[in-house]
Residue, then its C-alpha position, 0 to 999 in steps of 0.5 A: m500500500s502506497a502512502t501517496l495513494l492512500s492520501i489521494a484516496f482519503a482526500l477524494a473520499l472525504a471530498i466526494s462524501t462531503l459534496v454528496k452530503f451537501w447536495l442531499s441537504t440542499r435538495q432537502i431544504r429546497h424540497v421542504a421549502a417548496h412544499r411549505g405552503l400546502v398540507p399534502p392531500a393525504f394529511a388534509g383535515r388531519v394536520t393544520l397548515s400552521a403545524h405543517q409550516k412549523a415542521a417545514d421551518y424546523t426541518v429547514a433550520r436544522a438542515r441549514f445548521g447541518l450544512l455549517a456543521l458539515a463544513f466545519n467537521a470536514a475541516v476538522l477531520l482534514g486538520w487531524t489527518l492530512l494537515g498534521g493535527l494528530d501528528a502534532l498532538n502525538g509528538w508533544l505527548l511523546n516528548a512529555s511522556q519521557s519524563w513520567p516516572p517509569g514505575w507508574p503502572v498506568l500513568g507511566y510510559p508507554l501505556g500512559y502516553q497512549l491513553a493520554l493521546v486517546a484522552g487528549f484527542m477525545l477532549i479536544s474533539s469534545l471541545l470543538d463540538l461543544p459550541w455546535e451542541l450549545w447552538s443546536t440546543f439553546r437556539i434551534e430547539q429553543a426557537f421551536g419550543f422543544n428545548r427544556t434544558t437549562l444551562k445548569l442541567f446541560a453542564a451537569d449532563l456534560a460532567k456526568g458524561l465525562l465521568v461515565g466516559v472515564l470510568l467505563g471508556l478508559p479501561i476498555v481502551a487501556l485493555i485494547l491498547w495492552l492487547m495490541g502490544a502484548a497479544g501477538p499477531r492475533w491481538w485483534l481477535w482478543a481485542w474483538g472479544a474484549w470489545m464484545g464483552f464490554q458491549l454486552l456489559i453495557m447492555v446490562l448496566y445501562p438500565t440500572l446504573i447509567a441511565p438513572l444518572f441522567n434521568k429519573f425512572e418511575p414505575l408506571t402508575d396508570t393502572a388501566l394503561k399498565e394492564r393494557v400493556e401487560r395484556l399486549m406483552a402476554r399476547c406477544g410472548f414478551s416479558a419485561k422486568g418493569l414498566f417505567v416512565m422517564d422524565g424526558s420533559r426535563r430536557s425536551a418536548h420530544g416524545n419516545a418509547y424504548f426497550s432497554g436492557f438485555g435478556p431478562a433485564k429488559r425494561v419498557v420505558f415511556f417518555d412522560t412527554l409521550l404519555a401526555k400526547l397519546d391515549g391508551a390505545e395509541v400507546e399500546a399500538v406504539l409499544a406493539h410496533e416496538l414488540g414487532h422488532f423483537k418478534h422479527r428478531h430485528i434487534t438480535k440481527r442488528i447485534v449479530l451484524s454489529f458483532a460481525l462488522s466489528l470483527a472485520g473492523f478489528a481484523l482490518l485494523g490488525w493489518l493496517a497497524q503494521q503498514p507504515a503507509f497507513y500512518l504516513g498516508l493519513g498525515v502521521r509519522p509513526s514512531l520507531a521508539a514508541p508503540n503506535d497502537a493508539l495512533a493506529l486506533l485513532l486514525f482508523l476511527l477517523a478514516g473509517p466513517v469517511f469510507g463507510f459513508f457510502v453504504t449509508p443508503v444500504a443500511s437505511h433501506f434495510s432499516r426501513r424494511d424492518e420498520f414496515q415489518a414492525d408496523a405490520f406486526a403492530r397492526a395485527q396485535a393492536s390497531g393500525a388506525d391507532l398506530s396511524s393516529a399515534l404516528l401522526k401526533l408524534h410527527e406533528d409534536n416533533a415537527g417532523t416534515l411530511t414532505p421530505d425530498p425523496v432522494y434524501a429520504r432514501f439515502y438517510y431515513s432509517h424510518p419510512p416517511a410518514a406518508e408511506r407508513l400511513a399508506a401501508l398501515a391503511a392498505p387492506 
C-alpha cells in the first residue's frame, strides 16, 4: 500500500462524501421549502397548515445548521489527518511522556502516553463540538419550543458524561491498547472479544446504573394503561422486568418509547412527554410496533451484524497497524521508539466513517424494511388506525416534515416517511 495513494484516496473520499452530503441537504431544504405552503392531500383535515409550516421551518433550520456543521467537521477531520493535527498532538505527548516516572503502572510510559493521546484527542474533539451542541440546543430547539434544558442541567449532563466516559471508556481502551502490544499477531481477535464483552456489559448496566444518572425512572402508575400493556406483552410472548416512565420533559418536548436492557433485564420505558400526547390505545399500538422488532428478531440481527462488522473492523485494523503507509498516508509519522497502537486506533476511527459513508443508503433501506415489518406486526396485535393516529401526533409534536425530498429520504431515513407508513398501515 502506497502512502501517496492512500492520501489521494482519503482526500477524494472525504471530498466526494462531503459534496454528496451537501447536495442531499440542499435538495432537502429546497424540497421542504417548496412544499411549505400546502398540507399534502393525504394529511388534509388531519394536520393544520400552521403545524405543517412549523415542521417545514424546523426541518429547514436544522438542515441549514447541518450544512455549517458539515463544513466545519470536514475541516476538522482534514486538520487531524492530512494537515498534521494528530501528528502534532502525538509528538508533544511523546516528548512529555519521557519524563513520567517509569514505575507508574498506568500513568507511566508507554501505556500512559497512549491513553493520554486517546484522552487528549477525545477532549479536544469534545471541545470543538461543544459550541455546535450549545447552538443546536439553546437556539434551534429553543426557537421551536422543544428545548427544556437549562444551562445548569446541560453542564451537569456534560460532567456526568465525562465521568461515565472515564470510568467505563478508559479501561476498555487501556485493555485494547495492552492487547495490541502484548497479544501477538492475533491481538485483534482478543481485542474483538474484549470489545464484545464490554458491549454486552453495557447492555446490562445501562438500565440500572447509567441511565438513572441522567434521568429519573418511575414505575408506571396508570393502572388501566399498565394492564393494557401487560395484556399486549402476554399476547406477544414478551416479558419485561418493569414498566417505567422517564422524565424526558426535563430536557425536551420530544416524545419516545424504548426497550432497554438485555435478556431478562429488559425494561419498557415511556417518555412522560409521550404519555401526555397519546391515549391508551395509541400507546399500546406504539409499544406493539416496538414488540414487532423483537418478534422479527430485528434487534438480535442488528447485534449479530454489529458483532460481525466489528470483527472485520478489528481484523482490518490488525493489518493496517503494521503498514507504515497507513500512518504516513493519513498525515502521521509513526514512531520507531514508541508503540503506535493508539495512533493506529485513532486514525482508523477517523478514516473509517469517511469510507463507510457510502453504504449509508444500504443500511437505511434495510432499516426501513424492518420498520414496515414492525408496523405490520403492530397492526395485527393492536390497531393500525391507532398506530396511524399515534404516528401522526408524534410527527406533528416533533415537527417532523411530511414532505421530505425523496432522494434524501432514501439515502438517510432509517424510518419510512410518514406518508408511506400511513399508506401501508391503511392498505387492506
